[in-house]
N, C-alpha and C positions, 0 to 999 in steps of 0.2 A: 479528621474533623478540626484539629488544631491548625493544620495548614490552611484549611478553608477560612477559618476565622481570621487568621493573620493576613492572608492574601485575598480577602473577599472581593475587593473592587477589581483586581486583576482577573479573577475567575469570571465575574459577571461580564466584564468587557470582552473577554475571550468568547464567552457564550454568545453574546450579541453579534460579534463578528462572524462566528460560525453560522448563526441564523441568517444573517444578511447574505452571506456567501451561498448557502443552500437555497435561500428564497429565490435568487435570480436564476439559478440553474433549474429549479422546479418550474418557475414562471416561463422560461424559454421552452422547456419541454412541453408544457401545457399549451402554449400558443402554436408551436411548430410541430407538435406531435412527433418529435424526434430529439435526439441529443444534439449538442452543439456541433455544427459542422466546422471544418477546418478554417474556412474563410471568415467565419463569424467569431472565431476564438478571440482575436485581438479586441474586437468591439465589446465582447462580454467581459474581458479582463478589465478594460478601461472603465466600464460601467460599474463593476463590482468595487474597484479601487475607489472611484469617486463616491459611490454609495456608502462605503465603509467610513470614509472621511466625514461625509456630511451627517450621516445618522449618528455616528459616535460623538461628533461635535454637538449636535442638538441634544442628545441624551445627557451629555456632560453639562451643557448650559442650563438645562432644566433641573440639574442637581439630582438626577434619578439615582446616581450611585451613592448618594448620601443617605438614602432611605434604609431603614432597618427592615429587611424583607419580612420578618415575622409579624411586623406591625403595619404593613401596607394595607391601604383601604381603597375603596372605589375611586376616591379622588386621585390617588397616586396612579391608578390605571388610566384615568382620563388624561393625566399628564403624559403618560407613555404614548397614548393615541395622538395627542397633540404634537409631541416631538416627532413622531413618525410621519404625521401628515405634513408638517412643515418641511421635513427632510425631502419627502416625495415632491412637494411643490417646488422646492429649490432645484432639484434635479431636472424636473420637467421644464421649468423656466429657463434654465441654462441651455437645455437642448433646443428649445424653440427660439430663444433670443439669439443664440450664436450659431444656430443651424448645425449643431454638432451631429454629424453622421457617424462619429466614432462611438456614439452611445446608442444602446438598444432602444427599441420603440417605446412610445408612451404606454402602450398596453402592457408590455412586459414590466415596466416600472410600476404601473398601478397594481398589477397582480402581486408583484414582489413586495410592494408596500403593505398590502393586506396580509400577506404571509408573515412579513417581518413583525408587524404589530401584534398579530395573533400569537406568533411564536414567543416574542419577548414577554408578553403578558402571561401566556400559558405556563411557561416554565417557571416564572416567578410565583404564580399561584400555586403550582405544584410544590415548589420549594418552601413556600410559606406553610402549607399544610404539613409537610414533613417536619419542619422545625417546630411548629406548634405542638404536634403530637409528641415529638421527642421531649420538649420542655415539660409537657404534662406528665410524662413518664418519670423524668428526673425529679420534678416537684413532688410527685406521688411517693417516689422512693425516699426522698428526704424528709417527708412529713408523715411517714407511717405512724399511726397513733400508738403511743406508748401507754401501756396500762399502768396507772398510777394508784398507789395506796397512800392515804393521808393519815398520819399519826396525830391524833388530837381532834376534838370536835368542838372547839371553842371559837372565839372571835377571829383569830388569825385564819383558822381553817375556813370559816365562812367567806372571808375576803379572797383567799386563794381559790376556793371553789368558784366564786363569781367570775374571776378572771379566766380560769381554766375552761369554764363552760361557755365563755363568750369569745374573747379574742384569741384563745389558744385551743379551741375545740377541735381543729383539724390536726393538732399535734398530740394532744394528751387525752386519754380516756380514763376518768376517775372511776375506779371499780368500787370504791367504798371508803369508809372511815373507820378508824380504831379509836376507842376511848375506854379508859379504865373504869369509868362510871357505868356499871352493868345496867343501871336503870335506863341509860340512853340507847342500849343495844336494840336494834330493829326499828328505831326511829330514824328519821331522815333530816338532813340539812340541805336545803336547795335541791331537793329531789334525789340526793345521794344518801344511800342507806349506811347507818352505823352497823358494821358487820360483826363486831366483837371487841374483846379486850386484848391487851398485849399478849395474852396466852394463845390467841388465835392468829397471830401475825404469820407464823410459818405456814399454817394450813391455808389461810386465805391467799397468800402469795402464790402458793402452788396451784390452788384451784382456779384462780383468776389470771394466771400467767402474768403476774406483776413484774414489771421491769424496773420501776423507779419508786422509791419510798420517800415521801416528803414529810419531814419531821416538823410539825407546825406548833409544837408546844414550847413557848418561850419561858413561861414561869414554872420552872421545874428544878428540883435540886440536882446537883451534879451526879449524885449517887443514883437517883432514879433515871436520869438520862443515860448513864452508863448501862444500867440494867436493861433498858429498852433497846439500846443499840446492840448489846450483846445478843439479844433475841433477833434483831434485824440482820445481823451478820450471818445467821444461819440460813437465810433465805436466798443468798446469792444475788440479791438485788442491789443496785447502786442506791446509796442513801444520801440525801442532802438535808441540811438543817437550816431552819429559819431562826436567826439569832434573836429577833424581837419584832413585834408587830409594827413598830415605827419604821422598820426597813421596808415594809410593804408600801408605806406612804411615800418614802423618799425615792424609791426606785420605780421608774415607769415600767421597766421590764421585770415581770414577776420573777423569772428564774434568776435574775441578778440579785434578788433579795436573799436567795438561798446560798449557803456555802457548803463546801464539801466537809465531810466528817474529819475532825482533827483528833489527834491522839489525846488531847486534853479532855475531849468528850468521853474517852474511854477510861480515864484515870479514876473518875468518880469521886474526886476530892474537892470539897468547897474551898475556894480561895481564902487564905487566912485574913482575918480582920485586924486592922491596925488601931493602935491608940493614937489617933491623929493629933489629939491635944498635946501630948508630950512631945511628939515628933515636931509639931509646929513650934513649940516653945524653944527647941534647940536650933531650929533652922531660921525662923523668921528674923529678918534684919541682920543675919550673920553672913560672913564670907565663907563659902563652901567650895572646896577644891576636890575634883574627881580626876584621878589618873586613869588612863585607859578609857577615857570618856566617850570615845568613838565606837567602842566595841558593843556587843549585844547587851551585856550586863551594865557596862558603864553608861551607855546612852539611855537605857531605861532608868537608871539612877538619876540622870540629869532631868529626864522628863518628870519624874515624881518629885524630885527635890524642888524644882522651880515652882511647883504648885504651892509650896509653903512660903513663898515670898522671901527668898534670901536677899541680902543686901547686894551680893555679887555671886555669880556662879562661874567658877574658873574651871575650864575643861582642858586637860592636858592629854595629848596623844601624839605618838610618833607618826601615825599613819594619817596623812593630811586629808585624804578623800573622805574617810569616815568622820573625821573631825569637822570638815566643812559641812557635811550633810547634817550632823546634829546641830551645829551652830545655826544653819539656815532654818532648820525646822523650829528651833526654839525662838529665834528672832521673829519668825512669822507668826507663831502661836502666842508669843508673849512679848510683844513689841516694847512694852514699858519696863521689862526686866533687863538688868545688866548682865550680859553673857560675854565671857572672854574666852576665846578659843586660842590655845597656845600649842604650837608644834614644839615638842620637846621629848627627849628620852629620859626615862627614870634612871638610866645608867649614868647620866651626865650630872654629877653632883653640883658642879659649878652652875649649870643652867637651872637646876632645882633651887639652889640658893637665891638666884636672881628672882625667880618666881615667888618664892616664899617671902623674900624681902619686900617685893613690890606689893603683894596682896595680903600678906599676913592672915592666912586662913584660920578660921575658928574650928572648922570641921574638915577632916580629910577622909575621903573614901579611896582606898587604893585597889583599883581593879586592873591595873596594867600588869600583864603577864603573858608569857608564852604558855599555851595550855594544850596544844595538840600532842598527844602521847607519842604516836609513831614518829612525828617530825623531830621531837625532842630526843628520842632514842638515837636518831641519826646525828643530831647536833647537840650533844649533852652540855658542852661548854656554853652554848648560847642560852640554854635554860638556866644555867647557874648565873651567868652574867645578868640576864634580864630579871629573872624571878628573885634570886637571892640578893644580888648586889643592888638591884633596882629597889627592892623592898627595904633593904638596909639603908639606902640613901634617903628614901622618903620618910622612914621611921626617924632617922637622925635629924632631918630637917624639921619634922614635926616637933621634936623635942627642943631643938634650938630656937624655934620661933614661937614656942608656947602655944601650940595647937591644943584646943580643949580636948577633942576626942579624935582618935584615929581608928578606922575600921578597915581591916584586911579582908579581901574577898578570897576565901580559901575553897577547898574542894574535898569531896569524899575520897578522892584518890590520894590524899595526904595520909590516910589511915592505912597503916601497914603497907606502904607503897611498894610496888613491884616495878616501877619505872622511874626514870630520872625526873620527869615532870612532877610526879607525885612526891618524890623525895625532896625536891626543891621547895614545893609548897609546904611540906611539913616543916622544913627548916625555917621558912618564913613565919610559920606559926610560933616556932620556938623563939625567933627573934623578937616578936612583939610581946611574948609572954615574959621574956627576960627584961626587955626594956621597960615594961610596965612597973617593974619593981624599983627602978631608979629614976623614973621621970615623973613630972607633974602631969604630963599628958596621959589621958586614959586610953589605953590600947585594948583592942579586942579583935577577934577574928570571927568571920561567919563562914560556916562550912555547910555546903549543900551538894546535892547530886547533879545529875545531868539536867541541863536546862533546855526545855523544849523550844525549838526555833532559834537557838543561839548558833553562832558561827561554829561549824563542825558538828552540830547535833545530828543524830542519826535520822530524825524524823524528816527534815527537809530533803535528805538524801533519798529516803524511801519514796517520798512524793515525786521527786524527779524521776526515779527509776520506774515507778508505776505509770507516770505520764508518758514515758518513752517506750512503754510496752514491756519493761522488765529486761533481764531478771532483777529481782530484789536480792541484795547481798547481805548476808548475816555472817559474822565471823564464827559463831559457834551456836549450835542448837540450844544449849543450856545456859547461855550467858544471860545474866540478869543485871539490871540497873535500877537505881532509884531515880524517879523523875519528878520534876516540878516545872511550872511555867515561869517565864521571865518575870511577870508581875509578882508571882509568889516569891521568887528569889530576892527581888529588890525589896519587897515588903519586909522580908525577914531581915535584910540588911538595915533598913531604916528603923525597924522596931528594936533590933539588937543595939543600935546606936544609943537608944534611950536607957538601956540597961548596963552599958559598958562601964566598968570601974577599974579592973586590974587584971588584964591578960586573959580574960575568959574566951572560950571558944563556944560560939552559939550554934546550935544544931536544930534544924527544922524536922518536926515529925512529918515525914513524907509518905507515911503509909507503908504498904507492902512493896517490896521490889517487884519489878515487872520483867518478864522474860522478853528479850528483844525479838525472838522468833515469833512468839505469840502476838506481839505488837505488829509485826510485819503481816502475819496472817489476817489480823483484824482489819488493817488498813486496806489490804488487797480485797478482802471480801466486801467491805463497805464501799469500795470503788466499783463494785459490780463484777468482780472477777473471781474465779475459783483458783485458790493457791495450788501451784504445781500442776494445774491443768491448763487454764488460760494464761497464767503467769507463774513463772518458775521462781522458787526461792533457792538461791545458790549459797551454799556454805563455803566460806573462803578460808577459814582457819584463823585462830587467834593471832593478832598482830604482836610485834615485839613489845614487851612490857605490859601486855594486857592480861587481866585475870577474869575469871568467870563471874566474880561477884565483887561488889564494892561494899565497904563498911563505913558507917558514919562516925563511929567512935572507936578509939583504940581500946583494947581489952583493959589496960590499966587505968582508963579514965572512967570516973563515976559520973552519973547523970543526975542533975538536979533540975526540977521544973521551975520555970519562971512564972511571973504573973500571967503570962500568955500561955494558953493551954497547948499551943503547937510548938513552943520554943523551949529548948532545954539548954542547960549550961554544963560544959565540961570544965572542971576547975583548972586553974593555972598549973603548969609544970614547975619543977623545982630548979630548972636550969638557970644559971646565973649569967649576967651580962659579960662577965670576964670570960666565961667559957665560950660564949657566942663570939666574942672578939677573937679568941684563939682560933675558932673554927673559920671565921671569915678570913683570917690570915692564911690558914691552910688552903682554903679555896683559891685565894689570890695567887699563892705559889703554884697551885695546880693549873690554873689558867696559863701561867707563864711557862710551865714545864711541859704540858701535854697539848696535843691537838685533838680535834673532834674524832679522828680515826682511832684514837687510843681509848676506846669506850670502856673496856674492862678495868683499866687503871683508874679512870675517872670514877667508875662505880665503886671501886674498892675504897676510895677516899670518902665518897658519899655514905657508904655503909658505916664507916667509923664515926662520921658526924651525926648521921641519922640511924640509930640502932635498929629501928623497926623496918628499915629498907632491906627487902629480901631480893635476892637474885631471882630471875624468872624461873629458873629450873627448880627452885625450892618451893615454888607455889603450885598447889594442886590444880591440875588442868581438868 
């Protein structure tokens, strides 16, 4: 079939030539009641060659080969008749005008012409019928009605129902509605019955053979959404969510208004609320510098900071592509704001001095870091150079140029670290805690867990694996992690900035830790697959430096609640700046002495500097 589509015209022309050839043989036999005799053979060959040339030319001139066979009409068939009639007339005219005895009789030409036009039209009609029927089959297969269940019986559901029952009635069959208001049960909206409450979802999906669940409730708490989605995942149906009623108005295509279930929907935690007034006071009219501003956290910081109308927003990043992207985005969305995108490495103290000298920032957010655990296990010196020395450089520049406040982006992997990356981040925390005791600049760190959707996050990986048909890979069946969204992480950073005074580490209450395996199961189920049946979950084993759980606070750190119910403070450590300077010198000597292949030697040095850094084998697996 692909060959026929690609070489359609050649096939049709060959078919026409065959019909012309056979038509003359049949015509001769009908007139003479016998097959072609030997002395008539040359005359027949001459006639057929001439006929093929003229008929083909006429059919081409009338553009019959440009027709789409499946859409040909009576008008097109009249054109075929006209082309064949003209061809016959030309042949007969040539025979009479030039007394061509080398061409068969007019009678044979006439009968051949009738056979040719009948043959050409007949096989095209047959081909049209075949193609039309095949198209109907394909179209039917592609638009088999899917049984759909709607969660919610409000305004959005009414709009969705209207569209599904009109423009999409051949694709979707709405079996019913679900609403937690039991008084609505057994009533109908637009002729579709409300079948029950959330407790009936599993039963209804089974009884009605539901394939797709559309979640149409937009005004609902995250906790309630999570609870309903947890029920939906038991059905084996694919689930799609309508973010808001306005999406129905914006999108002409109904299904484009819905999105797939995100892991944020399953966390069941409301996004933290900010004290925008205090944040605005610190940022408005001030120069703000963000290192690592092209990364997932850094770029979101820039997006939220610029809303508070800073005097200048200076974005520093070594990776020019991400830097360019965030610069273009901010310039497009905030054309009146002053955005400066600067390619620079935090390792380069001289370059940092130039930047601080030129812009003299009031606030500094330090997000630049190497953060991928397995990669840093392979290249430990790079983690030390970028994370430790990079932070040390930015901290010192902030002190030298009288920055008001400095916020370090830290991680839960800094707590009792089992890998080089976590150990370097813990040392970064120690640097700002020590510096805070000797500087007028107010230093603080913000520590949070895994950020959903960030570079290297497990969730985008799961989505890609599910989209490609699996398997979904998990390092260990019991591995757990704390999770938060990028907006939550950045909100914590901005809020912590208003509380920062002297080396505090701010921690977000992120709820209960989540099992990565359970997360994979939920995403697979809500994508319409059965885990380990339709899509496999493959256990790959813990990676170097990885542990089963993460902690947000070290055991020796006490927690104090801030004015914000979701933010806690770990008090500053007792480490001095003199001790930090000694450690920095030790690390500088280490960089000169070792290479990245001497991992154990480097780890021994880090263990002396960061006492809570444990080797992997000492961590319970």
